[in-house]
N, C-alpha and C positions, 0 to 999 in steps of 0.2 A: 437602531439608535446607537450612537457612539458613546462608549463609556470606558472606564478603566476597570479591568478585572484582573484577578490573579489567574494565570493560565498554567495549570499543572496537569498534564495529561499523562497517562501511563501507557506504555506500549512495549512489548517485547517482540516480534518479527517485524512483520510488516505490521514492533510496538513502539509508541513514541512517548517521549516525555517532552512536553513543551513548557518552557519556563519563561514567564513574562517578566521582563525587566521593568518596562513601563510602556503603556501604549494607549493611544486614542487617536482620533482622526478629526478632520475638519472639512468634510465634503460640503459643497455649497448647496446641494439639492436636498430634496425630501427623501425619506427612507422608502425603499421598495423591497418586495419579497425576493428571496433567493431560493432556488430549488436545485437539487442535484438529480441528474438523470444518469442511471447506470445501465450498461448494456454488456452483452457478450458479443464481441465482434468476430468470433470464429466464422469462417466461411462454410456455407452449406448446412448450417444447424438450425435454420429457421428462426434466427433471432435478429433483432433490429441492430443496426449499426449507427454509431454517432457520425453524422456526415461532416465532412471537411475537418476531421479531427487532426490536431497537431500531434505529432508522434515522435518518439525517440527512436523509432525503427530505422535501421540502416546507418546510423551514425557511428562514427569512430569512437570506441570506448576509451576513456582515460585510464591511466595507470591505477586509478583507485579501485578498479575492478580486479586487480591482480589477486587479491585474497580469494575472491570467488573462483577465479580461473584455477588457482592452485587447488582449492578444495574439490571442485568438480573433476579436475584431472585426476586427483587422488582417488575419488570415488570410482571413476571409470577404470583405473588401473587395478583397484583392489576389489571392486564389487561387480565389474563387468558392465555391459551395455544395459541401460535401464529400459523398462517397459513404461510407456507413457499412459497416464490415466487422465481421462476427462471427467471432472466431477459433475454430478447431477444437480448439485446445489453449491453456490459459492457466494456466501453472504459475509460481508465484513462489518465491523463495528468501528466507526471512526468519527472524525470531525474535520472541519475545513477552517483554515486560516486564510483570509483573503487579503492580499497585499497590494496597496496602491503604489503608483509609480514613484511617489516621494518617500516610500518606506513606511508610511503609516499602515496599520493593519486593522482588519475587521474580523471578528469572530462572530458570525451571524448566530450561531447556536452555542450556548454554554455547555449543553449536554451532548454526549455522543449519540449517534443515530446509526441505524442499519443501512447498508448499501448493498443491494442485491444485484450482482452482476449476471445471475443466471435466470432471472425472471423472463419468460417469453414476452417479447414485445418491449422489453425495457422496464425499468423500475424508477419511480419518481418519489422523492421525499423533499418536503419543504423544510428549510433549515433556519429561517429567520429573515432579518432585514439588513440591508446595507444602504448607505446614502448614495445618491446620484452625484453627478458632477466630478467624478474621479475616473482614473484609468486603472483597470486591473492588470498589473504586470507580473504578479506572482501568486501562486497558490501553494499552500502546504497541506497535504492530506495526511493526517495522523490516523493510524490504525491500531486499535487495541488488540493485542494478541490473544488474550485469554479471557476477556470480558465481552460477551456478546458475539454475534456472528456464528456461522456454522458452515462447514464444508462437508458435503456428503458424497460418498462414492461407494461402489461395491468393493469390499475388501477381498483381495485375492486369498483364496482359501477359506473364505467365509468366516463365521464366528470363531471356529476352531483356530484358523490361521491368526486371527486377531489376538486370541487369548494366549497364543504361543509367542507373540511378539513382546518381548520384555518391556520395551519402552512404552508402547501404547497401552498394552494391557495393564501395566502398572500405574498408568496415569488416569485410567478410566474413572477411578473413584473421585478424582479431582475435577471431573467434568470437562477436561480439555480433550479427551478422546474416549469415545464409547462405540459400541457395536451392538446391533440388534441381532436377534436370533436368525433373521433372514440374511445376515452378513452385510448389512448396510452400516458403514462406519461414519461417524460424525466427529470431526476434529476441528479444533480452533486453528486459525491461520498461523499462530505462533509456533505450533509444533511442526510446521512445514518449513520454517525458516532455516536456511543453511546453518546459522549460528546454533540453533537448537538441535539440528540433525547430527551435529558432531558428537553429541552425547550417545546416540545410538550407533554411530559409525566407528567408535573407538579410534577417532582421528588423533594422530600424534600431537602431543602437547605443544611441541615447538611449531606447529602449523595452525594453531587455533585462530579462528577469526577474532578480530579485536572486539567486536560488539555486534549485537543484533540490529537488524534494520528497524528504525524507529519512525521514519518519515519518507513519504514520496513527495518530493518538492518539484514544483514547476516554476520556471522563471526565465530570466535573461541569461544566456550562456550556452554552453555545450554539454551534452550528456556526460555525466560523471557519477561516481559513487564516493562518498566520504565515509571514512571509518573512524576518524579521530577529530575531535573538535566539533563545535556547533556551527550552525548556519544562522545568520541574522536576516531579518526582513530586508534590510538595505542591501544585502548581498543578492537576494533573490531578484531584485529589480535592477541590479547592475550599478548601484551607487558606489562611489569610491571608498566611502568610510562612514562612520557613525553619523547619522543625520544631525544637523545642528539643532533641530528642535528636540532631540533626545528621546523620541519615541521608538521603541525597539522591542523585538521579541527574539529570544534565543531558542532555537530548536536543537535539542541534543542529538548526538550521533547515534547510529550512523544512518545515512539516508541516500536514496537514489535521486538524482537531479535530472529532470527532463525539460528540454526547451519548451517555452510557451510563447505564443504570439499575444502581445498585449492587446487588451480590449477596452476602448473608451466606453464609459457609461454616462451618457449625457443626462442633463437635468430633465429631459423630456421622457426618459425611460420609465417603464412601468414595472418591469421585472427582469431578473437575470437568471439564466439557466446554465449550470456547469454540467457539461456532458462528459462523463468519464466512461470509457469502454476498455475492456480487457479481453484478450484472446484466451479463452479457457481451454482450447483444444490441446490436450496432452500436457496441461500445466503442472501436473504432479508426476514426478519421476519415481518409479519403484525399482530399487536396486535389489534384486533377488540374490539370496545366498546360494542358489543353484539346486536347491531341493524343493520338491513339490509339497512336502508335508511339514517341514520345519521352517517357521517364519521368525525364529527367535532373534535373528540379527539382520532381517530385511530393513532397508532404509526407504522411507517415504519423505520426499523433500520437493519444494518448488523446483521446477526444471531450471537448468542454466539459461540465462538470458530472459528470464520470465518478464522482466520489466520492458522488454522490447514490444510486448503485446499490449502495453498500456497506451491509450490515446486520450487526449483531452481537447475540448473545444468549449468556448464560451459564447452563448448567444444572448443578445440584449433585445428585449421587446419594448 
């Protein structure tokens, strides 16, 4: 059902604040259910892959990624070559904004929901309804960094190693990073954000990233990353300016933008599925300080170019 809602979501990595200026839609058809299918698209891991997925892989990066490039170059120069960690569990907590070709937007679910990329065979969650008779030309995926979701992996050095890592051990009481006696760490996606990792890395103040990642946006255009200013629904679908009908949503910085192939949703449709897959193979980079017993300044962060493993596809039934 189309309606007007306040849209304020909070995110700190892959965390988003969505601010609704005003929005509603005018699809000509009836409402149909929307679901999200999440997969791990790593090869050879026995997990399902989203077929015919549109991807940002292999595309030339815009200058907007320069902050990331500088940060990861600094990490390599000061912390050495990282060890790559593949998590056993990778669950995010997020929401979807669905953008029609005219800039109108739909938010099928008011509430955030879990998106499990590590579930064998894929993971499905129903998120609400959208009207038929429109074309989906853009999607904004907001991810809450510290509310919900969980990423699990074996912590190098076990529980002792975790307890000697100042950043993670110190944050355990807040629920954003914990470790069991068996050495299985559970962290929120936000603490793996490059923006957050600079706290543990003693990154020079003059090289600080301008803001944490808040949105993964899909739409018309070329792959890029924004670090300043917001993105509007009319930009996601390639319109030249603010729509004359005045319906608009502003997504705060910063975000990664990945091209999406528009998908018509005819009035005869009965449901829509958004397939989102992510290559989890080695998605966490562990920068070791060089000692096997002291983990006090080890860095754990999403690997460079992590967004290139993201794929999306929309199917209409």
